[in-house]
C-alpha positions, 0 to 999 in steps of 0.5 A, a space after each residue: 500500500 503506497 502513501 500516495 494511494 492512501 493520500 488520494 483516498 483521504 482527499 477523496 473522502 474529504 471531498 465527499 464529507 464536505 461540511 457533512 457528518 459521516 460515520 467511519 463505516 459510511 466513509 469506509 463503504 464510500 471509499 470501498 465503492 470507489 475501488 480502494 483496497 480494504 487496507 487503503 480504506 482502513 488506513 484512510 478512515 483511521 487518518 480521518 478519525 485521528 484528524 477529526 474529519 470523522 467523529 462517530 460520536 457526533 455522527 451517532 448524535 445526528 442519527 438519533 437526534 430525531 428519535 424522540 416523541 412518537 419515534 422514541 426507541 429503546 436502547 437496543 433499537 437505537 444500537 441497531 440503528 447506529 450499527 446500520 449507520 456505520 457507527 463503530 460499535 465502541 462509539 455506539 456503546 459509549 454514546 448509548 451509555 450517556 443517554 437515559 435508560 429504557 424506563 425513562 425513554 418509554 415514559 417519553 414515548 407514552 407522553 407523546 402517545 397521550 398527546 396524539 392518541 384520541 383515546 389512549 389505551 394500555 393495549 395500544 400503548 404496549 403495542 407501540 412500545 414493542 414496535 419501538 423495541 421496548 420489552 413488554 415488561 418495561 411498557 407495562 410498568 411504564 403504563 401502570 406507573 402513569 395510572 
């Protein structure tokens, strides 16, 4: 692997990133799609992370920014969403450890549900909570604490 090829890959990635926020996985995939070898992609991403062009914590915040209210999800679902967005697993775990637990976020989901639902009922809320990745136990406990 030549330094020139890595430098070309880094420059290619910087042009693609522009002023946007991208995860390390997304940039790796982008460079791979540009036919750079795995070793060149890895080295370029490593250099971009070290220089601050790529910040998976910032990318994680961006991915989950709008996941509030009726879109609120459990930590397990949020983790899956971050993995699909190309966030490094250690960054995803670190980011998720800094946010509220499932009981608290499920309460936020329930508040949004009460605001939107014409006639809120336990069965409808528990179904919604399960769709958003909460366990039935967390959803039932949240509902009962609200009664």
